[in-house]
N, C-alpha and C positions, 0 to 999 in steps of 0.2 A: 361318385361326387369324388369318393376316394382315387389315387393310381398306387397302386403297387410298385416300390422302388426294389424291396425283396419280402422274402417272405418276414423277417420284422417289421420295417419300415413301410410306411402308406404317407403318402402327401396328400394333406387337405388342404391345400392352400388354396388361392384365387389368382387365375390368370384375367388379368386387365388390358383388354383388347384395346380400349379406349383410350387410354392414358394419351397424353401427348405434351405433358408440362409435370416436374416432378419440382420436391423440395419449395412448396410456392410454386414462383415463375421460374426457378433459376436454373432447370436441368430440362432439355428435352429428350422426351423419349419415341422416338421417329416407328418404335416399332412397339410400340408397348411394354407391358410389364409384368411379374408377379411376383407374390405374397406368397412364400411358401410357409406351409406348417407342414409340421410333420408326426404321426403316429410313434411310436417303439412301442410292440409287445413284447411284452416278457412274461416273467411270473406278474410283474410289474406292471402299468401302463404309462406312459410319458406324452406328451404332448409339448412339440418345442416349436415354442413361437407360435405367434399368431398370426391377423393380416390386419388390413389397414382399416382405419373407423368407419368408413364409409359403407363397406363389405362385413362388418360384425355382425348383424342377425342373420345374413344370408350367411356367414361363417359356423355360426353358431346351429341354428336351424340342418344344414348340411354335417355338421359334426354328427348330431342327433342322429343323423341317418345311418351313421358311422359307428358310431358305439355310445352305449349309456352315458352320460358324462359323470354318472357316481362311479364309475369303471377307471375315471382318468386319475391317478395315484399321484402324480407328480406334474407340475410344469415346469419348463424351463424358459426361459428370459434369456435370452443372448445378450440382447440389444431393446434400450427403452424405446426406441423412435418409436414416432406412431404409426408408422409402415409397418411394423414388427408386434408392437404391442397393441393398438388399438381395438379389437375385438377382445380384449383382459376385461374392462368393467362390465361386458354382455355377459362374457361367461363364467366369472366369479359372481353373479349374480346369481346363478345358479346353482354353482359350485365353491362358495364361500371362505371355505376352508381348507382345500386344496392347496397345500405347500408350494411357492412358488420358487425355484432355485435362481441366484442371479448377483453380480456380484453386489459390492456394497455401492458403490455408483448408481446401481440401475435402480436400488431400492429409491435413491434420493429423485432419480429421474422420475421412474413409475408415479410415487406419492406426491411429486410436483404437477404432472402431470393431471391424475384420476385423482386425487385426494382419498385414496383407499387405504386402510390399514388392513392390507392383505398377512396372509400369513407366509412370509417372506424370511426363506432362510438363503443366507446371505454364505458364500462360495470363495473361495481363493484356487489359484493355479495350483494344482496338482489333489485337489480334493477329490474324493471317489463316490457316487451312487449308485450301492448295488440296487439291479434293477432283477436279479434271480437268476439266471445263469451266466449274466451280461453287467458290465458297466461303465457307468458313464464316467468319464472325466474330465475334470473342467481347466480347461486355459485362460487364465485371462486374457485379454488383446485391448490394452487401453490405446486407443484415438485410432483407431484401425472400424470404425472411423470418429467413435464419442467415445469421452472417457470410461464407459459404464461398460466396454464390448468383451464377450469372454467368444470363445471355442467352446464345444464339446465333443469330447471323444466316443465312440461306441467300441467295446472292445468285443473280439470274436467274428463280429461285423466291419472289422477296422473303419468307420465311417469318421468321417469328421462333419460336423455342423458349424459351418464358418462364419455365418450371419452374413454381414455385408461384404466380406474380404472372397475373393475370385467368382463375384458374382455382375451380372449383368443385367441390364434393362430390356428384356428380349421374351415378349408373349409368344408362347409355342405349347401346342397341344402334346408334342413329342416329348417333352422333357426332359430325353437324355443329350449329350453332346452330342454322342457319334450317329444321331436321330436327324440333325438340324443343319442346315444349310453352313457351312464350315466358314465362310468369306464373312457372314452376317451377325454368326455369331464372336469372333475375334473382333471386328466390327466396332460391338458390343462391347466387349472386354477391354479393350487399349482406351477408349471413350469413359466408359464407366471408372477406370483406373485415373487416366490423367484429370479429368475432372473432379474426381471425389479424393482419390488414396497420395494424389503426387505430394501436396504437404507432408506427409507423415511416412515419405518412402523409407527415411532413417530406421522407424519405427518395422516397418513392413519386412525390410528385410531382415530385421533383430528378431521378429515373431517367428518369422519361417523359419529360420536357424535353429532356434528356440525350440521349434517343434520337429526338426528333423533330429535334433541332438537327444529327443525321448524314445527314438528307433521305434516308432510304432507303423507298423504295417498300416498302409491307404489303399484302400481298395476301392474309395467312393468320396466324392465330395459331395453334400447338399448343403448348396447354397439359399441363401434368403432371396435371390432376387435371380430369373433366367431359369437356367439349365442345371442339371445335376450331371455331374461330371463322373461317369462309370470308367468311359473309355480314356485308360492312361492318365488318371487325374492329373499326375505329376506332373504333365504339358502346362497348365494353366500354373502350375508351384513354378515352374522355369519360369515360365512367360513373367512372373510376379517380381522374380528378383532377378531379370535384365531389363525391365522398367523401373526398379527401384534405383537403379544403378547408374544414375543423371542420363537417363536414356536419349540416344538420338541417332537419325538416320540422314542419308544422303539426301537432306532434305533443304529448300528455306522457302519459308514461306513469308507472303509481303500481304497487310494488312492496312485496310485504307479506306477512308471515307474521303469524300467532294460536294465541293458546293454546285462551282462551271465547269467540272470536269479537267481542269488544270490539275489537281493531286492524280485524279486518275491516268491521266496520261502521263504522268512522273510516271505514275506504279508500273504503269504495263512498260515502259521503253527500260524501266530498271531493271523488269524480269529478262527483257530480248537480252540486255548486255548480259545478266546473271547467265544465262542458257549459251550466251555466245562465247562466253569465257571457259565454262565447262559446261560440254554436254551431259556427262554423268548424273549431274545435279538434279533431283526433283523439285522444279518451281509450284508454288501453289497462291494464286492470286485471290484474296476476298474484300468484296467491301462489308467492310465493319457493320454497316446499317442495315444490310439487306441479309446476308448469309447468316445461318444459327451460329450464334457464340460458343454454344459446347462444341460442335463441327469443328469452330474454329482452333479452340484452345487446344482439341485431340492434334489438330495439325502443326500447332507448337507444342504442344510435347513432343513429336516426330520430328521436329525441327531440329538443325545443327543451327541454324542463325537465323532471325527472324527481320525486316523491313516493317515499321511502323510512319504510316503518314497522313496528314490531315493538313487541310487550308487551316488559318490563322480566323479565330472569330472571336470579337471582344474580349480580343488580348488572351485567350484559350483557344481551345482546342473542340474541336465537334463530337457530341457526346455519346455517341455512337462508339467513337474511339477511345474516349477519355471510360467509357465504360471497361470495354475489351480491357484497358491496362490495368484497369482495378481487378479485373478477374485474374489477370496475369500475376501483378504483385501478390494477392494473396495465396498462389496457388505455388510459391517459392522454386520454381523452374532455378537448373544449375547445368552450369557447362554446357551454356548456348550463349550465343554472338549477336549483337543487334545493333541496330543503326536508325534514325528519323530522317524525314524525308515530309517535306510540304510545300504547295503553293501560295502566295499571300499578295494582300496587293495593297496596303499600308502598313502596321506596323511587325508581323511576321514574329512572334515569338513561339507558336506551335511548336518548330524542331527542337528548340532549347526544353520545352516543358516536355513533349515527346522524350529526349534523352534521358532526363531528370527522372521520370516515371520509371523506364526502362531499367537504371541503375537502380533506383530503391526496388525493383524485382527480382534481380540478383545475375541480371545479364550481363555481359563483357561488350560494353561499345567500343565500335570496332574506327569508330570518329565521330565529327561534331557533326554529323548530317548534312542534308543536301535541301537547301529552300532556296527556288526560283522565283523571280518576284511577276505579277499577272498570269496570263496563260503562257504555258513555255513557247517558246520559238524554236527553230530548230536546233539551234546553238545548244539552247535548255535542255532539250531531249537526249541530245549528243552526250552532255554532262550526265545526265542520269544512265543511258548506255553503262558510259564510263564508270559511274558511281556503282554500277551494279556487277559490273567485273571486275572493279576491285575488291569489291565485299566479296565474290563466289575467291578468287586467289587464295583471300585471306581467310575463310573459310574450308577451304581444303587442308588448315594444318590442325591438328590439336590445341 
């Protein structure tokens, strides 16, 4: 059951090959995930995190094959979310007095979820736990991505247990970053950052710089989901710093939904206008009602500009577009341009409504948008091409 990470650390988590939705139905996991738990053995034995609730009994049964549970001296709860802590009730039923080291906010989270008075030991940044020849150093990491989150660092092994930071939803038996397909790995990494950590980018930047200032050597990062970074672990840290800095690539993304194809035709004509004006820019087009919303958000994260389109329905916009706009608003993207478009038959409010929501989401509107009456004729399609070309030229400049 256990996988040896090195002579001190053993992975004792769960690979979830079947997982396809996470955070309720909010996050798509096309490649499954893992819930990473680690045993650290020195003169004392430490269990760092557990697994998600549905696998609690399996986890405890497997853990008993790895170690006598009474030999676990300490438990570290880096984060209280149930995909990390879900097996605690089953485990603590068997070893109820074992100390649980966590932040003060994690105590609130764990008590609130499980309603148990366990043996909590509150720690803060800089506190240390001696386990024999090595120490665990605690580093609070609030809002990465919950207020209760923390990291812990194992001396001598130079290993950071980073909870949700630097992870990805990626099921693999290969365990280490150098053994898996690199394209798949980094696709899942940027998707994870875009959809989960984007709102906290300023805190990501601050926390990474704080960790660097500690001058602790780093040989390995053990995440809570996905791979263990053992080959050049700083590569993902560097990526996070890049992604936290109002990230964008030379890309424009078009998002739309349509009723009778008018708005679809507009979207495709706008795309032609963009590529006609700038052959170097990457253009991606998504129907919001048919494409995966988390994949769309990842492309928005990568984009320097987006266009969002919907016909008018009941003086509003189609529900798929409304939903993706709400997701985008909550993520707080920065340093991106935007515009709206849509076909209409009668009242035509959709373009104005989309523009307002884009502005609320922190986008810089480049114009008042484009709306066309009924199904666009050739002149309307030509106007869309011009609209796309104009946005491409505007987006060439910061």
